C-alpha positions as a Markdown table, in Angstrom:
| # | Residue | x | y | z |
|---|---|---|---|---|
| 1 | Unk | -4.9 | -66.2 | -42.5 |
| 2 | Unk | -5.7 | -64.3 | -39.3 |
| 3 | Unk | -6.9 | -66.6 | -36.5 |
| 4 | Unk | -10.2 | -64.8 | -36.1 |
| 5 | Unk | -11.3 | -65.4 | -39.7 |
| 6 | Unk | -12.7 | -68.8 | -40.6 |
| 7 | Unk | -13.1 | -68.4 | -44.3 |
| 8 | Unk | -10.0 | -67.9 | -46.5 |
| 9 | Unk | -9.8 | -64.8 | -48.6 |
| 10 | Unk | -10.2 | -65.7 | -52.3 |
| 11 | Unk | -10.5 | -62.4 | -54.2 |
| 12 | Unk | -7.8 | -60.7 | -56.2 |
| 13 | Unk | -7.6 | -58.1 | -53.4 |
| 14 | Unk | -6.8 | -60.8 | -50.9 |
| 15 | Unk | -3.8 | -59.0 | -49.3 |
| 16 | Unk | -5.7 | -55.7 | -48.9 |
| 17 | Unk | -8.8 | -57.5 | -47.6 |
| 18 | Unk | -6.7 | -59.4 | -45.1 |
| 19 | Unk | -4.9 | -56.3 | -43.9 |
| 20 | Unk | -8.1 | -54.3 | -43.5 |
| 21 | Unk | -9.6 | -57.3 | -41.6 |
| 22 | Unk | -6.7 | -57.0 | -39.1 |
| 23 | Unk | -6.5 | -53.2 | -38.7 |
| 24 | Unk | -10.0 | -52.2 | -39.9 |
| 25 | Unk | -12.5 | -50.6 | -37.6 |
| 26 | Unk | -12.7 | -47.2 | -36.1 |
| 27 | Unk | -10.3 | -47.7 | -33.2 |
| 28 | Unk | -7.7 | -50.3 | -34.1 |
| 29 | Unk | -5.6 | -48.1 | -36.3 |
| 30 | Unk | -5.7 | -45.3 | -33.7 |
| 31 | Unk | -4.7 | -47.7 | -30.9 |
| 32 | Unk | -1.8 | -49.1 | -33.0 |
| 33 | Unk | -0.7 | -45.5 | -33.8 |
| 34 | Unk | -0.5 | -44.6 | -30.1 |
| 35 | Unk | 1.3 | -47.9 | -29.3 |
| 36 | Unk | 4.0 | -47.0 | -31.8 |
| 37 | Unk | 5.3 | -44.6 | -29.2 |
| 38 | Unk | 5.8 | -47.4 | -26.7 |
| 39 | Unk | 4.1 | -49.5 | -24.0 |
| 40 | Unk | 0.8 | -48.0 | -22.6 |
| 41 | Unk | -1.6 | -49.0 | -19.9 |
| 42 | Unk | -5.2 | -49.4 | -20.8 |
| 43 | Unk | -6.2 | -46.1 | -19.1 |
| 44 | Unk | -3.5 | -44.2 | -21.1 |
| 45 | Unk | -4.8 | -45.6 | -24.4 |
| 46 | Unk | -8.3 | -44.7 | -23.4 |
| 47 | Unk | -7.3 | -41.1 | -22.5 |
| 48 | Unk | -5.6 | -40.7 | -25.9 |
| 49 | Unk | -8.7 | -42.0 | -27.7 |
| 50 | Unk | -11.5 | -40.1 | -25.9 |
| 51 | Unk | -14.4 | -41.1 | -28.2 |
| 52 | Unk | -14.1 | -44.8 | -27.5 |
| 53 | Unk | -16.1 | -46.6 | -24.8 |
| 54 | Unk | -14.3 | -48.9 | -22.4 |
| 55 | Unk | -16.1 | -51.9 | -23.8 |
| 56 | Unk | -15.2 | -51.1 | -27.4 |
| 57 | Unk | -11.6 | -50.4 | -26.7 |
| 58 | Unk | -11.3 | -53.7 | -24.7 |
| 59 | Unk | -12.9 | -55.6 | -27.7 |
| 60 | Unk | -10.6 | -54.0 | -30.2 |
| 61 | Unk | -7.4 | -54.6 | -28.1 |
| 62 | Unk | -8.4 | -58.2 | -27.6 |
| 63 | Unk | -8.8 | -58.7 | -31.4 |
| 64 | Unk | -5.4 | -57.1 | -32.0 |
| 65 | Unk | -3.9 | -59.4 | -29.4 |
| 66 | Unk | -5.5 | -62.5 | -30.9 |
| 67 | Unk | -4.2 | -61.5 | -34.3 |
| 68 | Unk | -0.7 | -61.2 | -32.8 |
| 69 | Unk | -0.3 | -57.4 | -33.4 |
| 70 | Unk | -0.1 | -56.4 | -29.8 |
| 71 | Unk | 1.2 | -58.0 | -26.6 |
| 72 | Unk | -0.9 | -57.7 | -23.4 |
| 73 | Unk | 0.9 | -58.1 | -20.1 |
| 74 | Unk | -1.0 | -58.4 | -16.8 |
| 75 | Unk | 0.9 | -57.7 | -13.6 |
| 76 | Unk | -0.4 | -59.5 | -10.5 |
| 77 | Unk | -0.9 | -56.4 | -8.4 |
| 78 | Unk | -3.8 | -54.9 | -6.6 |
| 79 | Unk | -5.3 | -53.1 | -8.4 |
| 80 | Unk | -4.3 | -55.1 | -11.5 |
| 81 | Unk | -2.0 | -53.4 | -14.0 |
| 82 | Unk | -2.3 | -54.2 | -17.7 |
| 83 | Unk | 0.1 | -52.9 | -20.3 |
| 84 | Unk | -0.1 | -53.1 | -24.1 |
| 85 | Unk | 2.7 | -52.9 | -26.6 |
| 86 | Unk | 3.2 | -53.7 | -30.3 |
| 87 | Unk | 4.5 | -57.2 | -31.0 |
| 88 | Unk | 7.2 | -57.8 | -33.6 |
| 89 | Unk | 4.4 | -58.4 | -36.1 |
| 90 | Unk | 2.6 | -55.2 | -35.1 |
| 91 | Unk | 5.8 | -53.2 | -35.6 |
| 92 | Unk | 5.8 | -54.3 | -39.2 |
| 93 | Unk | 2.6 | -52.2 | -39.6 |
| 94 | Unk | 4.4 | -48.9 | -38.6 |
| 95 | Unk | 5.0 | -47.8 | -42.2 |
| 96 | Unk | 1.4 | -48.5 | -43.0 |
| 97 | Unk | 0.1 | -46.5 | -40.1 |
| 98 | Unk | 2.6 | -43.6 | -40.8 |
| 99 | Unk | 1.4 | -43.6 | -44.5 |
| 100 | Unk | -2.3 | -43.5 | -43.3 |
| 101 | Unk | -1.4 | -40.5 | -41.1 |
| 102 | Unk | 0.4 | -38.7 | -43.9 |
| 103 | Unk | -2.5 | -39.3 | -46.3 |
| 104 | Unk | -4.9 | -38.0 | -43.7 |
| 105 | Unk | -2.9 | -34.9 | -43.0 |
| 106 | Unk | -2.7 | -34.2 | -46.8 |
| 107 | Unk | -6.3 | -35.1 | -47.8 |
| 108 | Unk | -8.7 | -35.6 | -44.9 |
| 109 | Unk | -7.7 | -33.1 | -42.3 |
| 110 | Unk | -7.4 | -30.0 | -44.5 |
| 111 | Unk | -9.0 | -26.8 | -43.4 |
| 112 | Unk | -10.7 | -26.4 | -46.7 |
| 113 | Unk | -14.5 | -27.0 | -46.6 |
| 114 | Unk | -15.7 | -30.1 | -48.3 |
| 115 | Unk | -18.0 | -29.7 | -51.2 |
| 116 | Unk | -21.2 | -31.7 | -51.6 |
| 117 | Unk | -21.5 | -34.2 | -54.4 |
| 118 | Unk | -24.0 | -33.1 | -56.9 |
| 119 | Unk | -27.0 | -35.4 | -57.2 |
| 120 | Unk | -27.0 | -37.4 | -60.5 |
């Protein structure tokens, strides 16, 4: 069970629930996707994800670090330099992230207009 979660998962969808608990949220999957390309500094991640606030990105990266999916390295320099990279555990999510990207390209990012659902 991920360290941030106190209650164990008990439903039949436990593995799905656990995975979404780790990578769910608006920005975690995007940050993981960009880190698949290699180590990035905080400012580089923020530039690649322009819609996220500094506070939210910091929170999401901290959660990913606590859950063991990324590694944060702080260099004792002035100004401080912080770099993020995928951990070995985080690398195991690469096929999941690639599959999400492929699904999004095929189904969510099409140029076809979306149709409204008829009211029942």
